[in-house]
C-alpha positions in Angstrom: -15.7 -2.1 12.1 -12.7 -0.8 9.7 -8.9 -0.2 10.0 -10.1 4.1 9.9 -12.1 2.9 13.1 -9.0 1.1 15.2 -9.8 -2.2 14.3 -6.6 -4.1 12.7 -7.2 -7.3 13.0 -8.8 -7.8 9.8 -6.2 -6.6 8.2 -4.3 -9.5 10.2 -5.8 -12.0 9.4 -6.2 -11.3 5.5 -2.8 -11.4 5.8 -2.4 -14.3 7.9 -4.4 -16.3 5.0 -2.7 -14.6 2.4 0.9 -15.9 3.9 -0.7 -19.1 4.2 -0.9 -19.7 0.7 3.0 -19.4 0.0 6.1 -22.0 0.6 9.1 -21.2 3.0 11.6 -20.5 0.7 8.9 -17.2 -0.3 9.5 -15.9 3.8 13.7 -16.2 2.8 14.6 -13.0 2.0 11.0 -11.6 2.5 11.2 -7.3 2.5 9.3 -4.5 3.7 8.5 -3.5 -0.1 6.9 -7.0 -0.5 5.2 -7.5 2.2 4.5 -3.1 1.0 2.9 -4.3 -1.7 0.9 -7.8 -0.4 -0.7 -4.7 2.3 -1.7 -3.0 -0.4 -3.1 -5.7 -2.2 -5.7 -6.4 0.4 -6.7 -3.0 2.0 -10.3 -2.9 0.6 -10.3 0.7 1.0 -8.2 2.5 -2.5 -8.3 5.5 -0.8 -5.4 5.8 0.8 -1.9 7.0 -0.5 1.6 5.0 -0.5 4.7 6.3 -0.1 3.0 10.2 0.8 5.5 13.4 1.3 6.6 14.4 4.4 8.5 17.2 5.9 9.3 14.6 9.3 11.4 17.4 11.5 13.5 20.2 11.4 17.2 20.7 12.8 19.5 23.5 12.8 17.6 24.8 10.0 17.1 22.1 7.9 13.9 20.0 7.3 14.2 16.1 6.7 11.7 14.7 4.1 9.7 11.3 5.7 7.7 9.1 4.0 4.8 7.7 5.1 4.3 4.1 4.1 0.2 3.6 3.5 -1.7 7.1 4.6 -5.4 5.9 4.3 -8.6 7.9 4.7 -12.3 8.4 5.0 -13.2 10.2 2.0 -16.7 11.3 3.5 -15.5 11.7 7.0 -12.5 12.6 6.9 -10.5 10.8 8.9 -7.5 9.4 8.5 -4.1 6.7 9.3 -1.2 6.6 9.2 0.4 2.9 8.9 3.8 1.7 9.4 5.3 -1.3 7.6 8.6 -3.1 9.4 9.1 -6.7 7.7 11.8 -8.9 10.1 12.6 -12.1 7.3 13.2 -15.7 8.4 16.7 -15.3 7.0 17.7 -12.1 9.1 16.5 -13.8 12.6 18.0 -17.0 11.5 21.4 -15.5 11.7 20.3 -13.0 14.9 20.0 -15.9 16.2 23.3 -17.6 15.2 25.5 -14.3 15.9 27.4 -14.3 12.6 26.0 -13.9 8.5 24.6 -17.5 7.9 24.9 -17.5 3.2 23.0 -20.4 2.9 20.6 -21.2 5.5 19.5 -25.4 5.3 15.9 -25.4 4.8 14.8 -27.3 7.5 16.5 -25.2 9.9 14.7 -22.3 8.6 11.1 -23.7 8.4 12.1 -24.9 12.1 12.2 -21.4 12.6 9.3 -20.1 10.9 7.4 -22.8 13.4 8.6 -22.0 16.4 7.6 -18.0 15.8 4.1 -19.3 15.4 3.6 -19.8 18.8 6.7 -17.7 20.6 5.2 -14.8 23.2 5.7 -11.3 22.3 7.7 -11.7 25.3 10.3 -14.2 23.8 9.8 -12.4 19.7 11.0 -8.7 21.1 14.1 -10.6 22.5 15.4 -12.5 19.3 18.0 -10.3 17.8 18.0 -9.8 13.9 20.5 -9.2 11.2 20.6 -7.1 8.9 22.9 -5.2 5.9 23.3 -1.5 7.1 24.1 0.9 3.8 24.9 3.5 6.5 27.9 1.7 7.9 28.8 -1.0 4.4 27.8 -3.8 7.0 25.5 -6.6 8.4 24.9 -5.2 11.9 22.7 -7.1 14.6 20.0 -5.7 16.6 17.4 -6.5 19.3 14.1 -6.6 17.7 12.4 -4.9 21.1 14.5 -1.6 19.9 13.5 -2.6 15.5 10.5 -2.1 16.8 10.8 1.0 19.2 12.3 2.6 16.8 9.4 1.6 14.2 7.1 3.0 16.8 9.3 6.2 17.3 8.9 6.9 13.7 5.6 6.5 13.5 4.9 8.7 16.3 7.1 11.4 14.3 5.2 10.8 11.1 1.3 11.4 13.0 2.7 14.7 14.4 4.1 16.0 11.1 0.7 14.9 9.8 -1.2 16.8 11.9 -0.2 19.8 11.3 -1.9 19.6 8.4 0.3 21.1 5.5 4.0 21.1 5.8 5.9 25.4 5.1 9.4 25.6 4.4 9.2 29.6 5.2 7.5 28.9 8.5 9.8 26.1 9.6 6.8 23.9 10.1 6.3 20.1 9.4 3.5 18.8 8.1 2.3 17.0 4.6 4.4 18.0 1.1 2.9 15.4 -1.3 0.9 16.8 -4.3 -1.7 14.4 -3.7 -3.8 14.8 -0.4 -5.8 17.6 -0.3 -6.0 19.0 3.1 -9.5 21.0 4.1 -10.5 23.0 7.5 -12.7 20.3 9.8 -12.6 17.6 12.3 -11.6 14.1 12.3 -9.6 11.9 13.6 -5.9 10.6 13.7 -5.2 7.4 14.1 -1.1 5.2 13.6 -0.2 1.4 13.3 2.6 -0.2 13.2 2.3 -4.0 11.8 5.6 -5.6 11.8 5.6 -9.0 9.7 8.0 -12.5 11.4 8.4 -15.5 8.9 4.7 -16.5 7.5 2.3 -17.0 10.5 3.7 -13.8 13.1 2.1 -10.6 13.1 3.0 -8.3 15.7 0.9 -4.3 16.1 1.7 -1.6 18.2 -1.3 1.4 18.0 -0.7 4.9 19.3 -3.1 7.5 20.4 -6.1 8.6 18.7 -5.0 12.7 17.9 -8.5 14.9 17.0 -6.9 17.7 15.0 -8.7 20.6 13.2 -8.3 19.4 9.6 -9.7 16.9 7.0 -8.2 15.2 4.4 -8.8 13.4 0.9 -7.5 12.0 -2.5 -6.7 14.3 -5.6 
C-alpha cells in the first residue's frame, strides 16, 4: 500500500535508513529545509508539488497565503495527500532541556540525547521542551514539543480545508489552491494528510488526518 493510500511507514523506514548513514554531527543543527530535501529524494513517486501555494484563509477581508510542504498526487485516480514536515534538531532539544541557549553543546552530550530519543515513548517525547530562534520576536523561545506538534497538525488541517475547496478565488473570498503547477478537474477523489516529524537520527513521529472525499481530481501541469 502506497503513501497516497495511507501507508506512511514505508517512507518512515526509508528516512530512518537514510539517517543511519549520517554522523551525529549532521543532526546537531539539521533543519526543516534539509529534512524536506531528504524526503523528496526518497519519494518513490515523482508526482508531487513542493511548496504548493494556497490561499489558506481569509480574515477581515484580507487573505493569507500558505505553502504546503509537499503535495503528492496519483495521476491516475486523482487522489492526493498533503505532507506537513517538522524537524526538531538535537541542539534545540538539548537547549530546551537545559533551559538556556548553550552555544556549543558537548558532542557526547548530544550523542547521549540522541540515544535516549530512540527508545523514548511518545508521551515522554511530547513532554520535552524545544528551544528555537523566533524571527518575529528576534530571540530564542522555548516551546513544549506537544504544542509544536499540535500547531503543526492545526496547520495541516487548515491546508486540507483549503485544498478541498479546489481553486482559490480572491474575488469570491474562497480559500484554495493558487498554484499554476496544479491542474484541477471535476471528479471524485480522496484527500489525506500526514504530519511527519523527525527527532535526532532514529526517531520519527507521525500524525494522520481524516480522509476526505472530495469532488475534484488533481494533476500536475
